[in-house]
C-alpha positions in Angstrom: 2.5 27.8 -16.3 1.9 29.5 -12.7 3.6 28.5 -9.6 1.9 26.0 -7.6 1.6 24.0 -4.7 3.6 21.3 -3.7 5.4 18.8 -0.8 6.6 14.7 -0.4 9.4 12.7 1.3 11.4 10.6 -0.5 12.6 8.4 2.4 12.8 8.4 6.3 15.6 6.4 7.2 15.8 5.5 10.6 18.8 4.5 13.2 17.6 5.0 16.2 16.0 1.4 17.2 17.1 -0.5 14.1 20.6 -1.5 13.6 22.0 -0.2 10.0 24.4 -3.0 9.1 24.2 -2.9 5.3 22.8 0.1 3.8 22.0 -0.5 -0.3 20.8 2.2 -2.9 17.7 3.9 -1.1 17.4 1.5 1.8 19.3 1.7 4.7 19.4 -2.1 5.7 19.8 -5.4 3.7 19.6 -8.6 5.7 17.4 -11.6 5.9 14.3 -12.0 8.1 13.5 -15.1 9.8 16.6 -17.1 9.4 16.2 -18.8 6.4 18.4 -22.2 6.0 20.2 -20.4 3.2 21.7 -16.9 3.1 20.2 -14.3 1.0 22.1 -11.5 -0.5 21.8 -8.1 -2.8 23.4 -6.0 -4.9 22.7 -2.4 -6.6 23.9 -1.7 -9.9 24.4 2.8 -9.7 24.3 3.1 -13.3 21.1 1.4 -14.0 19.8 2.1 -10.6 18.5 -1.8 -10.4 18.7 -3.7 -7.4 19.7 -7.5 -8.1 18.1 -9.3 -4.6 18.7 -13.3 -3.8 16.6 -14.8 -1.0 15.5 -18.4 0.2 13.2 -19.1 3.2 10.3 -21.4 3.6 7.7 -18.9 3.0 6.0 -15.4 3.2 2.8 -17.0 5.2 1.2 -19.2 8.0 2.3 -17.6 11.9 6.5 -16.7 10.6 8.2 -15.2 7.6 11.4 -16.2 5.8 13.0 -13.9 3.4 15.7 -11.7 1.9 14.4 -7.9 2.8 16.3 -4.9 2.0 14.2 -1.9 3.7 14.3 1.4 5.6 12.3 2.6 8.9 9.8 4.9 7.1 7.0 6.9 9.8 3.6 7.6 9.1 1.7 8.0 5.4 3.6 7.0 2.4 3.7 5.6 -1.2 6.1 3.0 -2.7 6.6 2.3 -6.1 8.9 0.0 -8.0 9.0 -2.8 -11.4 9.6 -6.4 -9.8 11.1 -8.9 -12.6 12.1 -12.8 -11.3 15.1 -14.3 -12.8 15.0 -17.8 -13.9 11.7 -20.2 -13.8 11.7 -22.3 -10.7 9.2 -22.4 -7.9 5.9 -21.7 -8.8 5.2 -20.0 -5.1 8.6 -17.6 -5.0 7.3 -14.1 -4.3 9.0 -10.9 -4.7 7.1 -7.1 -3.9 6.7 -4.5 -1.6 6.4 -4.9 2.3 5.9 -3.7 5.6 6.4 -5.3 8.6 6.2 -3.9 12.5 9.7 -5.3 13.0 12.2 -7.5 12.1 10.6 -10.5 14.2 9.5 -13.3 11.7 6.2 -13.0 13.2 5.7 -9.5 13.3 2.4 -7.4 11.7 3.2 -6.9 8.3 1.3 -6.0 4.8 2.2 -6.7 0.9 1.7 -6.5 -2.2 3.4 -10.0 -4.0 3.9 -11.3 -7.6 4.2 -15.1 -7.3 6.5 -17.2 -9.3 3.3 -18.5 -11.7 2.3 -14.5 -12.2 -0.5 -14.6 -9.1 -0.8 -10.9 -7.7 -2.1 -10.8 -4.0 -2.0 -8.2 -1.5 -1.6 -10.4 1.9 -1.2 -9.7 6.0 -0.6 -10.7 8.9 -3.0 -8.4 11.4 -1.6 -9.2 14.9 2.0 -10.4 16.0 2.0 -14.4 16.0 -1.2 -14.8 13.6 -1.8 -17.4 11.4 -2.3 -15.7 7.9 -4.9 -18.0 6.1 -6.8 -18.0 2.7 -9.1 -16.4 2.2 -9.2 -14.2 5.2 -5.5 -12.7 4.7 -5.1 -11.9 0.9 -6.9 -10.9 -1.9 -6.0 -12.1 -5.5 -6.1 -9.5 -8.6 -8.1 -11.0 -11.6 -5.1 -10.0 -14.2 -1.3 -12.0 -13.6 2.2 -10.8 -14.3 1.9 -7.5 -12.9 5.2 -5.9 -13.1 4.4 -2.3 -11.5 3.7 -2.9 -7.6 2.4 -0.2 -5.5 2.0 0.0 -1.3 0.0 3.1 0.0 -0.4 4.2 3.6 -3.3 6.2 4.5 -3.6 6.3 8.2 -4.0 2.2 9.5 -5.1 1.7 6.0 -2.5 -0.3 3.6 -3.7 -0.5 0.2 -1.8 -2.6 -3.2 -2.1 -1.7 -6.2 -0.4 -3.1 -9.5 -0.1 -2.5 -13.2 1.5 -4.0 -16.2 3.6 -1.7 -18.3 1.9 1.1 -20.0 -1.4 0.6 -18.4 -2.3 2.6 -15.1 -2.1 1.3 -11.5 -5.1 -0.9 -10.4 -6.1 -1.6 -6.7 -5.7 -4.8 -5.7 -6.5 -4.7 -1.8 -7.2 -2.2 0.7 -6.5 -3.7 4.4 -6.8 -1.4 7.6 -4.1 -3.1 10.2 -5.0 -1.7 14.1 -2.1 -3.4 15.5 0.6 -1.5 12.8 3.1 0.7 14.5 3.4 4.5 12.9 6.7 3.6 12.1 7.4 0.5 10.1 10.7 -1.1 8.2 9.0 -0.7 4.7 11.4 -2.2 1.2 11.3 -4.8 -1.1 11.4 -8.5 -0.3 11.9 -12.0 -1.9 11.2 -15.5 -0.7 11.7 -18.6 -2.6 8.9 -20.7 -0.7 11.8 -23.3 -0.7 14.1 -23.7 2.0 16.8 -25.6 -0.1 16.9 -22.9 -3.2 18.0 -19.4 -3.8 15.4 -17.1 -5.7 16.5 -14.2 -7.7 15.0 -11.0 -8.9 15.9 -7.5 -10.3 13.8 -4.7 -8.9 14.1 -0.8 -10.3 12.1 2.4 -10.4 12.1 1.8 -6.9 10.8 5.4 -5.1 9.6 5.9 -1.6 7.3 9.1 -1.3 5.4 10.5 1.9 2.6 12.6 1.2 1.6 15.7 2.3 -1.9 16.5 4.2 -4.8 17.6 2.1 -4.4 21.1 3.9 -0.9 21.4 3.6 0.0 25.0 2.1 3.5 25.0 0.7 3.5 28.8 0.9 3.0 28.8 4.6 4.8 25.7 5.1 7.7 25.7 2.8 8.8 23.5 0.3 9.8 19.8 0.5 12.6 18.6 -1.6 12.7 17.2 -5.7 14.6 14.8 -7.8 15.6 15.0 -11.0 15.0 12.0 -13.2 15.7 11.4 -16.3 13.4 8.3 -18.5 14.4 5.9 -21.3 10.4 6.3 -22.8 10.6 3.2 -24.4 11.5 0.7 -21.8 10.3 3.1 -18.8 13.6 2.6 -16.7 14.7 6.0 -14.8 17.3 7.5 -13.1 18.1 10.0 -10.4 20.6 12.4 -11.5 19.8 15.5 -8.5 18.3 15.4 -5.0 17.7 18.2 -3.1 15.5 19.0 0.1 14.3 22.5 -2.0 12.5 23.1 -4.7 13.4 23.0 -8.2 11.3 22.6 -11.4 10.9 21.6 -15.1 13.7 20.4 -16.9 14.5 21.7 -20.5 17.2 19.0 -22.3 19.9 21.7 -24.0 20.3 21.1 -27.5 24.1 19.6 -27.3 22.3 16.5 -25.2 24.5 16.6 -22.5 23.0 19.2 -20.4 19.8 20.0 -18.3 18.3 23.2 -17.7 15.9 24.1 -14.8 14.0 26.4 -12.7 15.1 26.9 -9.1 14.4 29.8 -6.6 13.8 32.3 -9.5 16.8 31.5 -11.4 18.0 28.7 -14.0 21.0 26.2 -13.5 22.1 23.9 -16.0 23.4 19.9 -14.7 25.1 17.4 -16.6 22.5 14.7 -17.6 24.1 11.8 -15.2 24.3 14.4 -12.5 26.8 16.2 -10.6 27.6 20.1 -10.5 24.9 22.7 -11.1 25.6 26.0 -12.7 23.8 29.0 -12.6 22.7 30.7 -16.1 23.3 34.4 -16.6 19.9 35.8 -16.8 20.6 39.4 -16.6 18.4 41.6 -14.5 15.6 38.8 -14.8 16.0 36.9 -11.2 12.1 36.2 -10.6 11.6 33.2 -13.6 8.8 31.3 -13.6 9.1 27.9 -14.4 7.9 28.2 -17.9 11.4 28.6 -20.2 11.7 26.9 -23.7 15.0 26.9 -26.2 14.3 27.7 -29.6 14.4 25.0 -32.2 17.6 26.4 -34.0 19.1 26.0 -30.5 20.5 29.4 -30.3 17.4 31.3 -27.9 16.0 30.8 -24.7 12.2 32.3 -24.0 11.7 32.8 -20.3 8.7 34.1 -17.9 9.6 36.5 -15.5 8.1 38.9 -12.9 9.2 42.4 -13.9 7.0 44.0 -11.3 3.9 44.0 -13.0 3.7 40.4 -13.2 4.7 37.5 -15.4 5.8 38.7 -18.7 7.8 36.8 -21.6 11.4 37.6 -22.6 14.4 36.2 -24.9 17.5 35.9 -24.0 20.9 33.9 -26.2 21.0 30.8 -24.7 24.3 30.7 -23.1 22.8 33.6 -21.3 22.5 37.5 -21.4 20.0 40.6 -20.6 17.0 39.3 -21.7 14.8 41.6 -24.5 11.0 42.0 -23.8 8.4 40.2 -26.0 5.2 40.8 -24.4 4.1 44.1 -22.0 1.3 43.2 -20.4 0.5 40.6 -18.0 0.2 38.0 -17.0 1.9 35.8 -19.8 3.2 32.9 -19.4 5.9 31.7 -22.4 5.1 27.9 -23.3 6.5 27.6 -26.7 8.7 28.8 -29.8 8.2 28.6 -33.5 9.8 26.7 -35.9 10.6 29.9 -37.6 12.5 30.7 -34.4 11.2 33.9 -34.5 7.8 34.1 -32.7 6.7 33.0 -29.8 3.5 30.9 -28.1 2.1 31.5 -24.5 -1.3 31.9 -22.1 -2.5 34.9 -20.9 -5.5 36.8 -19.8 -6.5 40.0 -21.3 -9.6 42.5 -20.5 -12.0 41.4 -17.8 -12.3 38.0 -19.3 -10.1 36.7 -16.4 -9.5 33.4 -18.2 -6.5 32.3 -20.3 -6.4 31.8 -24.0 -3.6 31.2 -26.1 -1.6 33.7 -28.0 1.1 33.8 -30.6 3.7 37.0 -30.9 6.9 37.6 -33.2 9.6 38.8 -30.2 11.2 41.5 -32.3 8.1 43.6 -32.2 4.4 43.2 -33.8 1.0 42.3 -32.5 0.4 39.5 -30.4 -2.4 37.5 -32.1 -5.4 35.7 -30.5 -5.9 31.9 -30.9 -8.6 30.9 -28.4 -11.7 32.2 -27.5 -12.4 30.8 -24.2 -15.4 31.4 -21.7 -15.9 31.0 -18.1 -14.6 27.7 -16.8 -13.0 27.1 -19.8 -8.9 27.1 -19.9 -5.6 26.7 -22.1 -2.7 26.2 -21.4 0.6 24.3 -22.5 0.5 25.5 -25.8 3.6 24.3 -27.9 4.3 24.1 -31.7 5.1 20.5 -33.9 8.5 20.9 -34.9 7.0 20.8 -38.5 5.3 23.8 -37.9 2.2 22.5 -38.9 0.4 22.5 -35.5 0.3 23.8 -31.7 -0.6 21.5 -29.3 -1.7 22.4 -25.9 -4.3 21.6 -23.5 -7.7 22.7 -22.8 -10.9 22.7 -21.0 -14.4 23.5 -22.3 -17.5 24.0 -20.1 -15.9 23.1 -16.9 -14.9 19.8 -18.4 -12.2 17.3 -18.0 -8.6 19.0 -19.3 -7.8 17.2 -22.2 -5.0 17.1 -25.1 -5.8 19.3 -28.0 -3.9 21.0 -31.2 -5.2 23.5 -33.6 -3.5 25.4 -36.6 -0.8 28.0 -35.9 -3.9 30.4 -37.1 -6.2 29.2 -34.4 -8.8 27.2 -36.8 -9.2 23.4 -37.0 -9.1 23.0 -33.4 -8.9 19.6 -32.6 -9.3 17.3 -29.6 -6.9 14.3 -28.9 -7.4 12.6 -26.0 -10.5 11.3 -24.6 -10.5 9.9 -21.2 -10.9 10.4 -17.4 -8.1 12.0 -16.8 -6.7 16.0 -16.6 -4.3 16.0 -19.3 -1.8 18.7 -18.9 1.4 20.0 -20.8 1.6 17.7 -23.8 5.3 18.0 -25.3 6.1 16.9 -29.2 9.5 14.9 -29.6 12.0 16.8 -31.4 11.2 14.0 -34.4 7.9 15.0 -34.3 6.5 11.3 -33.7 5.7 11.2 -30.1 3.5 13.4 -27.4 4.2 12.8 -23.9 2.2 14.8 -21.2 1.1 14.8 -17.6 -2.0 12.9 -16.3 -3.8 14.0 -12.8 -6.8 12.1 -11.1 -10.4 12.9 -12.1 -10.5 14.2 -8.7 -8.4 17.8 -8.6 -10.1 21.0 -8.6 -11.1 22.7 -11.7 -8.4 23.8 -14.4 -5.5 23.4 -11.7 -2.1 21.3 -11.9 -1.4 21.0 -8.6 1.9 20.0 -6.9 2.2 16.6 -4.6 0.1 14.5 -6.2 0.4 10.6 -7.7 0.5 11.5 -11.2 1.1 9.4 -14.5 3.3 10.3 -17.4 1.9 8.9 -20.8 2.9 9.0 -23.9 1.3 9.2 -27.9 2.0 8.8 -31.0 1.5 12.4 -33.1 -0.3 10.3 -35.6 -2.8 9.3 -33.4 -3.6 6.4 -31.0 -4.2 5.1 -27.4 -1.9 6.8 -24.8 0.7 4.4 -22.8 1.6 5.0 -19.2 5.6 5.4 -19.2 5.8 6.5 -15.5 4.1 6.6 -12.3 5.2 9.3 -9.8 4.5 11.7 -6.8 4.8 15.1 -8.6 2.3 17.3 -10.4 3.0 21.2 -11.2 6.7 21.5 -11.8 7.1 18.2 -13.3 6.9 18.4 -16.7 5.6 22.0 -17.6 8.0 22.5 -20.4 9.7 20.3 -23.1 12.1 18.4 -21.9 12.9 15.4 -24.9 16.2 14.6 -25.4 17.6 15.8 -29.0 17.1 11.8 -30.2 14.0 11.7 -28.9 14.3 8.6 -26.9 14.6 10.2 -23.2 12.8 12.8 -21.3 13.3 15.0 -18.1 11.0 15.6 -15.1 11.1 16.3 -11.6 9.0 14.0 -9.0 8.5 15.4 -5.7 10.8 13.7 -2.7 13.0 14.5 0.4 16.7 13.2 1.1 16.8 10.8 3.5 15.7 12.4 7.0 16.1 10.2 10.3 13.2 9.2 12.5 13.3 8.7 16.1 
């Protein structure tokens, strides 16, 4: 719906203090730490955006470490997340995971979240340079085993390790204050074999390094910070970054031919090939102040938009290949969210009269009276309305009496309202797959402001069957407003597109 706040930084890359010998993927360097007996190596597959990392080393423990390291220098707070998996089945004490080090010295201050060969997941650290790591003083073990997703976050001098199995929310493993960790650290992925005569191998994918904004950050005042355009297979969770920019872009639609994405940037719409490449501006005529609410008709012929026409946001439509828009609503604010399967009506949220709450409305695109489908009171909110492909339901997110935002559905005439999700998260923007079988939506933490969907938050994308069942997590990311405001399913119902907040590589002195 409305434009909102954002910010974040994808990578902070250095060159002044530490050498840049072997950049790989998003990491500026790739080397052995501690001079292991056997040299490690790493490779990066551009197509799958997957790292294969090989390394030896006696251990990551005691007074010094030996391991292979893919890293960049990052200054300040960060959130680093990735999927990890060993190849083969050798030493049970081998380790893979995220690490932050004070330096390349083998005895430096360090902290990390490590998956071991026997499935043990632990947060471990060395508080001082040359200190002897001890058990249990310098580690915390998770109750679960074999978590594939590992996250390391820094907040000031506090380092937090989280982990999850695919489909699950992240759970905190450890939180440790490290007084002697410098502001700029070497942050990256690591493998150690725990046997100096053996080289172990692991794969790492969905690797993201984000730097969160301050709590008082104001994008309207301080400016927008960049984004990544990503696509993801919803069934195996594998993601690909296809486009990055220091500026702001939002809300991708998958085009009907399956070959391009459509997205909003600076009040205009652009297309980009699904594997990345040159962006092209779509002709929207006199509509030059578009919101991030745009959607494609079920027959693939028309495009609906929300445009600020001087009176506020109103709903318009035009041919999908471009042209002069035609007006649907004449009263602002009105924010488009979906087409009816008959391609003759749209659904949108709007404020009407003195009751300054958002309700859902339906209206024919070629004239006719708008029909109010919800009747919200103070503290209530409705948003993200979208038809199922069979036309039987309108799905939406809603809150009641100032409560948690949840996913709902109703009949197209506004009757038989039914709550779909029941959990502690604030769930927004339900999007139904073209085959009608799946709902993808974004989940914010329980502590966000009432009825808000802000930018630059740790969020989850989740998936559930339209037939019912528990949602599962399909992505952990730093995003929010603009991530998935519009339906972004691929025509084959296997992939979605979304925006995560980031900034392209910025060197740190």
